[in-house]
C-alpha positions as CSV (number, residue, x, y, z in Angstrom):
1,M,-5.9,31.6,8.3
2,Q,-4.5,29.5,11.1
3,T,-5.5,26.3,9.3
4,F,-3.1,27.2,6.6
5,D,0.0,28.1,8.6
6,P,3.4,26.9,7.3
7,V,3.3,23.7,9.4
8,H,-0.1,22.6,8.1
9,L,0.8,23.5,4.5
10,A,4.1,21.5,4.8
11,R,2.1,18.6,6.2
12,I,-0.4,18.8,3.3
13,Q,2.4,19.0,0.8
14,F,4.3,16.0,2.1
15,A,1.0,14.1,2.3
16,A,0.3,15.0,-1.4
17,N,3.7,13.8,-2.4
18,M,3.6,10.6,-0.4
19,T,0.0,9.8,-1.5
20,F,1.1,10.0,-5.1
21,H,4.4,8.2,-4.6
22,I,3.1,5.2,-2.6
23,L,0.7,4.2,-5.3
24,F,3.5,3.0,-7.6
25,P,5.9,1.1,-5.3
26,T,2.8,-0.7,-3.9
27,I,2.3,-2.2,-7.4
28,S,6.0,-2.7,-8.1
29,I,6.6,-4.8,-5.0
30,A,4.0,-7.5,-5.7
31,M,4.1,-7.2,-9.5
32,G,7.7,-8.3,-9.6
33,W,6.8,-11.6,-7.9
34,V,3.8,-12.1,-10.2
35,L,6.1,-11.6,-13.2
36,L,8.5,-14.2,-11.7
37,F,5.5,-16.6,-11.4
38,F,4.6,-16.1,-15.1
39,K,8.2,-16.6,-16.1
40,T,8.8,-19.7,-14.1
41,R,5.5,-21.2,-15.4
42,F,6.7,-20.6,-18.9
43,V,10.0,-22.2,-18.3
44,A,8.5,-25.1,-16.5
45,T,5.7,-25.8,-19.1
46,G,6.9,-24.2,-22.3
47,Q,3.3,-22.9,-22.8
48,P,3.5,-19.6,-24.7
49,H,0.5,-18.0,-23.0
50,W,2.6,-17.6,-19.8
51,M,5.2,-15.6,-21.7
52,D,2.5,-13.6,-23.4
53,A,1.2,-12.7,-20.0
54,Y,4.7,-11.8,-18.8
55,Q,5.3,-9.6,-21.9
56,F,2.1,-7.7,-21.3
57,W,2.5,-7.1,-17.6
58,V,6.2,-6.2,-17.7
59,K,5.2,-3.1,-19.7
60,I,2.9,-2.0,-16.9
61,F,5.6,-2.9,-14.4
62,A,8.2,-0.7,-16.2
63,L,5.8,2.3,-16.4
64,T,4.9,1.9,-12.7
65,F,8.6,1.6,-11.7
66,A,9.5,4.8,-13.6
67,L,6.8,6.8,-11.9
68,G,7.7,5.4,-8.5
69,V,11.3,6.5,-8.9
70,V,10.5,10.0,-10.2
71,S,7.9,10.7,-7.5
72,G,10.2,9.4,-4.8
73,I,12.9,12.0,-5.6
74,T,10.7,15.0,-4.7
75,M,10.2,13.7,-1.1
76,S,13.9,13.7,-0.3
77,F,14.0,17.4,-1.1
78,Q,11.3,18.1,1.3
79,F,13.3,16.7,4.2
80,G,15.6,19.7,3.7
81,T,13.2,22.4,2.6
82,N,10.1,21.7,4.9
83,W,11.4,19.5,7.7
84,P,15.0,20.3,8.6
85,G,14.4,19.4,12.2
86,F,13.8,15.8,11.2
87,M,17.3,15.1,10.0
88,T,18.8,17.4,12.6
89,T,17.2,15.4,15.4
90,V,17.0,11.8,14.1
91,G,19.3,11.9,11.0
92,N,21.7,9.4,12.7
93,V,18.9,6.9,12.4
94,A,17.0,7.9,9.3
95,G,20.1,8.7,7.1
96,P,21.7,5.2,7.2
97,L,18.3,3.4,6.7
98,L,17.6,5.5,3.6
99,A,21.1,4.9,2.4
100,Y,20.7,1.1,2.9
101,E,17.6,1.3,0.8
102,V,19.4,3.0,-2.1
103,L,22.5,0.8,-1.9
104,T,21.0,-2.6,-1.4
105,A,17.7,-2.3,-3.1
106,F,17.3,0.5,-5.6
107,F,20.7,-0.2,-7.4
108,L,19.9,-3.9,-7.5
109,E,16.4,-3.5,-9.0
110,A,17.5,-0.7,-11.4
111,T,20.4,-2.6,-12.7
112,M,18.5,-5.9,-13.2
113,L,15.5,-4.1,-14.7
114,G,17.4,-3.5,-18.0
115,I,18.1,-7.2,-18.4
116,M,14.5,-8.0,-17.4
117,L,13.0,-5.6,-20.0
118,F,15.5,-5.9,-22.9
119,G,17.6,-9.0,-22.2
120,R,15.4,-11.8,-23.4
121,G,16.9,-13.2,-26.5
122,R,20.2,-11.6,-25.7
123,V,20.9,-13.6,-22.5
124,S,20.0,-17.1,-21.6
125,E,16.6,-17.9,-20.3
126,R,18.1,-18.8,-17.0
127,V,19.8,-15.4,-16.7
128,H,16.6,-13.6,-17.7
129,T,14.7,-15.5,-15.1
130,W,17.3,-14.7,-12.5
131,A,17.2,-11.0,-13.4
132,T,13.4,-11.1,-12.9
133,F,13.9,-12.7,-9.4
134,L,16.5,-10.0,-8.5
135,V,14.2,-7.2,-9.5
136,A,11.4,-8.7,-7.4
137,A,13.8,-9.2,-4.5
138,G,15.0,-5.6,-4.9
139,T,11.6,-4.1,-4.7
140,T,10.9,-6.1,-1.5
141,A,14.2,-5.1,0.0
142,S,13.4,-1.5,-0.7
143,A,10.1,-1.9,1.1
144,F,12.0,-3.5,4.0
145,W,14.2,-0.5,4.6
146,I,11.6,2.1,4.1
147,L,9.1,0.3,6.4
148,A,11.9,-0.2,9.0
149,L,12.3,3.6,9.1
150,N,8.6,4.4,9.1
151,S,7.9,1.8,11.8
152,W,10.7,3.2,13.9
153,M,9.1,6.7,13.7
154,H,5.9,5.1,15.2
155,T,7.6,2.9,17.8
156,P,11.2,4.2,18.2
157,A,13.7,1.8,19.9
158,G,17.4,1.1,20.1
159,F,18.6,4.7,20.5
160,E,19.4,7.3,23.1
161,M,19.1,11.1,23.0
162,I,22.3,13.1,23.5
163,N,22.2,16.9,23.2
164,G,18.9,16.8,21.4
165,Q,20.0,14.2,18.8
166,A,19.1,10.5,18.5
167,H,22.1,8.1,18.6
168,V,21.8,4.5,17.8
169,T,22.6,2.0,20.6
170,S,21.3,-1.1,18.7
171,W,20.7,-1.3,15.0
172,F,18.9,-4.6,15.5
173,K,16.3,-2.8,17.8
174,V,16.1,0.1,15.4
175,I,15.3,-2.1,12.4
176,F,13.2,-4.7,14.2
177,N,11.3,-2.2,16.4
178,P,8.0,-3.3,18.0
179,S,5.7,-2.4,15.1
180,F,7.9,-3.4,12.2
181,P,6.8,-7.0,11.8
182,Y,3.2,-6.0,11.6
183,R,3.7,-2.9,9.5
184,F,6.0,-4.7,7.0
185,S,3.7,-7.8,6.6
186,H,0.6,-5.5,6.4
187,M,2.3,-3.5,3.6
188,L,3.4,-6.6,1.6
189,L,-0.1,-8.0,1.8
190,A,-1.6,-4.7,0.8
191,S,0.8,-4.7,-2.2
192,G,-0.3,-8.2,-3.2
193,L,-4.0,-7.3,-3.0
194,T,-3.5,-4.1,-5.0
195,V,-1.8,-6.1,-7.8
196,A,-4.3,-8.9,-7.5
197,F,-7.2,-6.6,-8.4
198,L,-5.1,-4.8,-11.0
199,L,-4.5,-8.1,-12.7
200,A,-8.2,-9.2,-12.4
201,G,-9.5,-5.8,-13.5
202,I,-7.4,-5.3,-16.6
203,S,-7.8,-8.9,-17.6
204,A,-11.6,-8.6,-17.2
205,F,-11.4,-5.4,-19.3
206,R,-9.7,-7.3,-22.1
207,W,-12.1,-10.2,-21.6
208,L,-15.1,-7.8,-22.2
209,K,-13.3,-6.6,-25.3
210,Q,-13.5,-10.2,-26.6
211,D,-9.8,-10.8,-26.0
212,R,-10.2,-14.2,-24.2
213,G,-6.9,-15.9,-24.9
214,A,-5.2,-18.2,-22.5
215,D,-2.9,-15.4,-21.3
216,V,-5.9,-13.2,-20.4
217,N,-7.5,-16.1,-18.5
218,A,-4.2,-16.7,-16.8
219,G,-4.0,-13.1,-15.6
220,L,-7.6,-13.0,-14.5
221,R,-7.4,-16.2,-12.5
222,T,-4.1,-15.4,-11.0
223,G,-5.5,-12.1,-9.8
224,I,-8.7,-13.5,-8.2
225,Y,-6.8,-16.4,-6.6
226,I,-4.2,-14.2,-5.1
227,A,-6.9,-11.8,-3.7
228,A,-8.9,-14.7,-2.3
229,L,-5.9,-16.1,-0.6
230,L,-4.4,-12.9,0.8
231,I,-7.4,-11.0,2.1
232,P,-8.2,-13.4,5.0
233,I,-4.5,-13.3,5.9
234,Q,-4.6,-9.5,5.8
235,I,-7.6,-9.4,8.2
236,V,-5.6,-11.5,10.7
237,V,-2.5,-9.4,10.4
238,G,-4.6,-6.3,10.6
239,D,-6.0,-7.5,13.9
240,L,-2.5,-8.2,15.3
241,H,-1.4,-4.8,14.1
242,G,-4.3,-3.2,15.9
243,V,-3.4,-5.0,19.2
244,N,0.2,-3.8,18.8
245,T,-1.0,-0.2,18.1
246,L,-3.2,-0.3,21.2
247,H,-0.1,-1.0,23.3
248,H,2.2,1.5,21.7
249,Q,-0.1,4.2,20.3
250,P,-3.4,4.1,22.3
251,A,-4.3,7.6,21.2
252,K,-4.4,6.4,17.5
253,I,-6.7,3.5,18.5
254,A,-9.0,5.8,20.4
255,A,-9.3,8.0,17.3
256,M,-9.8,5.0,15.0
257,E,-12.6,3.7,17.1
258,G,-14.2,7.0,18.0
259,I,-13.9,6.4,21.7
260,W,-13.8,9.6,23.8
261,E,-14.1,8.2,27.3
262,T,-11.8,5.6,28.8
263,Q,-13.9,2.6,29.6
264,R,-14.1,-1.1,30.0
265,G,-16.3,-3.1,27.6
266,A,-15.8,-0.4,24.9
267,P,-18.3,-0.5,22.0
268,A,-17.4,-0.9,18.4
269,V,-18.7,2.3,16.8
270,L,-19.9,1.3,13.3
271,F,-21.1,4.8,12.4
272,A,-20.8,8.2,14.0
273,W,-20.0,11.8,13.3
274,P,-17.1,12.7,15.6
275,D,-17.5,16.2,17.0
276,A,-14.2,17.7,18.2
277,A,-16.0,20.7,19.7
278,T,-18.2,18.7,22.1
279,Q,-15.7,15.7,22.3
280,S,-18.5,13.3,21.5
281,N,-20.0,11.3,18.7
282,Q,-23.2,12.4,17.0
283,L,-25.5,9.9,15.3
284,E,-23.6,7.0,16.8
285,L,-24.4,3.4,15.9
286,A,-22.4,0.9,18.0
287,I,-22.2,-2.7,19.1
288,P,-21.7,-2.9,22.9
289,K,-18.3,-4.3,24.1
290,L,-17.2,-5.5,20.7
291,A,-14.2,-3.1,20.5
292,S,-12.8,-4.3,23.8
293,L,-13.2,-7.9,22.5
294,Y,-11.2,-7.5,19.2
295,L,-8.7,-5.0,20.7
296,T,-7.9,-6.7,24.1
297,H,-9.5,-10.1,23.4
298,D,-11.6,-9.5,26.5
299,W,-15.2,-8.4,26.6
300,N,-14.4,-6.1,29.5
301,G,-11.0,-5.0,28.5
302,E,-10.0,-1.4,29.0
303,V,-9.7,0.9,26.1
304,K,-8.4,4.5,26.7
305,G,-10.5,7.3,25.3
306,I,-9.4,10.4,23.4
307,K,-9.9,12.7,26.4
308,E,-7.2,10.7,28.3
309,F,-4.5,12.3,26.1
310,G,-5.3,16.0,26.5
311,D,-4.2,17.8,23.4
312,Q,-1.7,15.1,22.4
313,H,-4.0,13.2,20.1
314,P,-4.6,13.1,16.4
315,P,-7.6,14.8,14.7
316,V,-10.4,12.3,15.2
317,A,-12.6,12.6,12.2
318,P,-10.0,12.0,9.5
319,V,-8.6,8.9,11.3
320,F,-12.1,7.6,12.1
321,W,-13.3,7.8,8.5
322,A,-10.1,6.7,6.9
323,F,-10.1,3.5,9.0
324,R,-13.7,2.7,8.1
325,T,-13.0,3.2,4.4
326,M,-10.1,0.8,4.6
327,V,-12.1,-1.8,6.4
328,G,-15.1,-1.4,4.0
329,V,-13.0,-1.8,0.9
330,G,-11.3,-4.8,2.4
331,L,-14.6,-6.5,3.1
332,L,-15.7,-5.7,-0.5
333,M,-12.5,-7.3,-1.8
334,L,-13.2,-10.4,0.3
335,A,-16.7,-10.8,-1.1
336,V,-15.8,-10.2,-4.7
337,S,-12.6,-12.3,-4.8
338,W,-14.3,-15.3,-3.1
339,F,-17.3,-15.1,-5.3
340,S,-15.1,-14.8,-8.4
341,V,-13.2,-17.9,-7.4
342,W,-16.4,-19.8,-6.7
343,Q,-17.9,-18.9,-10.0
344,T,-14.8,-19.7,-12.1
345,R,-14.4,-23.0,-10.4
346,R,-18.0,-23.8,-10.9
347,Q,-18.5,-22.5,-14.4
348,R,-14.9,-22.2,-15.7
349,S,-15.7,-18.7,-16.8
350,I,-17.0,-15.4,-15.5
351,Q,-20.3,-13.6,-16.2
352,P,-20.1,-10.2,-18.0
353,W,-21.6,-8.5,-14.9
354,L,-18.9,-9.9,-12.7
355,A,-16.2,-8.8,-15.3
356,R,-17.6,-5.3,-15.0
357,V,-17.4,-5.4,-11.3
358,L,-13.8,-6.5,-11.5
359,V,-13.0,-3.7,-14.0
360,A,-14.6,-1.2,-11.6
361,M,-12.4,-2.5,-8.8
362,T,-9.2,-2.4,-10.8
363,F,-7.7,0.2,-8.5
364,A,-9.6,-0.7,-5.3
365,G,-6.3,-1.7,-3.7
366,W,-5.2,2.0,-4.0
367,V,-8.3,3.1,-2.1
368,A,-7.7,0.7,0.7
369,L,-4.0,1.5,0.7
370,I,-4.4,5.2,0.9
371,S,-7.1,5.0,3.5
372,G,-4.9,2.7,5.6
373,W,-1.9,5.0,5.2
374,Y,-3.9,8.0,6.3
375,T,-5.1,6.1,9.3
376,T,-1.6,5.3,10.5
377,E,0.1,8.5,9.6
378,I,-2.5,11.1,10.6
379,G,-3.1,8.9,13.7
380,R,0.5,9.5,14.7
381,Q,0.0,13.3,15.0
382,P,1.1,15.5,16.6
383,W,4.2,13.4,16.6
384,L,6.6,13.0,13.7
385,V,8.6,10.5,15.8
386,Q,6.4,9.2,18.5
387,G,7.4,10.7,21.9
388,V,10.6,12.2,20.5
389,L,9.8,14.9,17.9
390,T,6.6,16.7,16.9
391,A,5.8,17.9,13.4
392,A,5.9,21.5,14.7
393,Q,9.4,21.1,16.1
394,A,10.7,19.6,12.8
395,A,9.1,22.2,10.5
396,S,11.2,24.9,8.7
397,N,10.7,28.7,8.6
398,V,9.8,28.7,4.9
399,P,7.0,31.2,4.3
400,A,3.5,29.8,3.9
401,S,3.1,31.5,0.5
402,N,6.2,29.6,-0.8
403,I,4.8,26.3,0.4
404,A,1.4,27.0,-1.0
405,L,2.8,27.9,-4.4
406,T,4.8,24.6,-4.7
407,L,1.9,22.7,-3.3
408,V,-0.3,23.9,-6.1
409,M,2.4,23.0,-8.6
410,Y,2.8,19.5,-7.1
411,L,-0.9,18.9,-7.1
412,T,-1.3,20.0,-10.7
413,L,1.5,17.7,-11.8
414,Y,0.4,14.7,-9.7
415,V,-3.3,14.9,-10.8
416,T,-2.1,15.0,-14.5
417,L,0.3,12.1,-14.0
418,F,-2.3,10.1,-12.0
419,F,-4.9,10.1,-14.7
420,S,-2.3,9.8,-17.5
421,Y,-1.1,6.6,-15.8
422,I,-4.5,5.1,-15.6
423,K,-5.2,6.1,-19.2
424,V,-1.9,4.5,-20.4
425,V,-2.6,1.2,-18.5
426,F,-6.0,0.8,-20.2
427,Y,-4.4,1.9,-23.5
428,L,-1.9,-0.9,-23.2
429,A,-4.8,-3.3,-22.5
430,K,-6.7,-2.0,-25.6
431,K,-3.6,-2.3,-27.7
432,A,-3.0,-5.9,-26.6
433,T,-6.6,-6.7,-27.5
434,L,-6.4,-5.1,-31.0
435,K,-3.1,-7.0,-31.5
436,E,-5.1,-10.2,-31.2
437,G,-7.6,-8.9,-33.7
438,G,-10.4,-8.7,-31.2
439,V,-11.3,-12.3,-31.7
440,Y,-11.7,-15.2,-29.3
441,T,-8.2,-16.7,-29.3
442,G,-8.7,-19.1,-26.4
443,G,-11.3,-20.7,-24.4
444,V,-11.9,-23.2,-21.6
445,A,-9.7,-25.8,-23.2
446,D,-6.9,-23.3,-23.9
447,A,-7.2,-21.8,-20.5
448,E,-7.1,-25.1,-18.6
449,P,-3.3,-25.2,-18.3
450,A,-3.4,-21.7,-16.9
451,V,-6.0,-22.7,-14.3
452,Q,-4.0,-25.7,-13.2
453,G,-0.9,-23.5,-13.0
454,V,-2.6,-21.0,-10.7
455,Q,-4.1,-23.7,-8.5
456,H,-0.7,-25.4,-8.1
457,A,0.9,-22.0,-7.3
C-alpha cells in the first residue's frame, strides 16, 4: 500500500519514538524547579513537611529522568538509519547543537543527579540544595538546545547552502531564529502545566486515600497554584506563537484553522470535518471574521487558504483536530485550576468530587503537549527543514518491511513502558500513603504553613 511506503513508515516510527520520549523531559524540566522550591522552603522554614514533599517527588523525578534518557537514545540511531539525508544536508547545524546539549546540559544534570538523590546527609545542606539547582538548570539548558534546533528546522536562519549542504554564517541567528523565543517559552510553560497537574492529581489521589498530611497539602496547593498562574500566560504566548507562525509558516496556520480559500475576514472554524478530496469543510460551524482578528489583529486581515500552497501543505485533518484538542484541554485546565484555587482559598480544603477530577486530570498535560507537538510537527510537512529539505529527500532506502518490523517492536516496548510508568507513579503514591498508616496526619492548621509558602512563591 502506498500509505505504508518507507517514507511514511519512517515518519510514523520517528513520531512514535518522539511521542514516547517527549513525555518524560516535559516532566523533568519543571519538576526540577518544583523540587528546588520544596528544598528552599525547607531550608528557609525548617518545617519537615517540605522535605517530606521533596523526598516523595524526587523519586518520581528520578524515574522520569531515567526513562527520558533511555528513550532519547533510540532517536539518535534513527538519524542514521531512517534519515541519513538530514545529517548530510544540515549536519553542520544540527550536529553542534546536539553536542552542546550533551556537553552543557546532560552531563551537568546527570552528574549532579547523584548528589541530589543520594547526597543528603553525606554533603552539607547547602551543597545538596546547590546540586538540586544545577539539575534543574541542566534540564532547562537541555531544552534550550533541543528547542533551538527544532525551531531552526521550522524557521531556518543564519546559514547558506553550499554544494547542497547548510553552512553556518551566524550561530546567533541559528540559535535565536525567528520562532525560537515563542517555541521555547511555549514548551517551558507546557512543562510547568504538565507538572502542575501531575502534582495536583497525585496529591489528590493521596488525599482521597486519607493521607492528608501537610506535605500532601503542600503538593496539592503547589500544583493548582502553578497551573492557575501559568495557563493564562500560556494562552498569551500561544497567541504570539500563532502570529509568528502565520508569518513564517502560513500553510500550517491554514491547516490549523481549516481555511481552504485565501480570504479577508476569515472565520474561526469551531467544528468541521475537513475533506481533502473536495478541499472543503463538511459540517462546518464557524464564527465570522474571528480568525482574522486573533491571527492578524484586524477584523478584515488576510489569511491564506490551503489551496494557495498547491501540494506543499500538511495533511489538514490531523493538524486541524490536534490543534483543537490542545486548545480544548487548555481551556479545561484553566477552568479546573482556577476553580480549585477559588475553593481552597474559600474553604481551605477541596471537595471529594474535585479531588477525583484532579486525579482524572493527572496526565492532562501530556494530552495537551502531544496534541500541540503533533500540530506543529505534522504542520511542517512536507518539509523536514522548512524550505530547505523535505522528508522524502532525507529518507533512507531501508526496505519498508524492516522499518515495519522495528516499528512494531518499538510500539510494543513503548506501550509497556508507558503503562508501567503510570502504574509505578501511583504505586509510589499508595506506598507513601501506607507509610503514613492511612490516617489523617495533618489538617488545616498543619497545612497552613504550606499554603503561606505557596502564596509567597
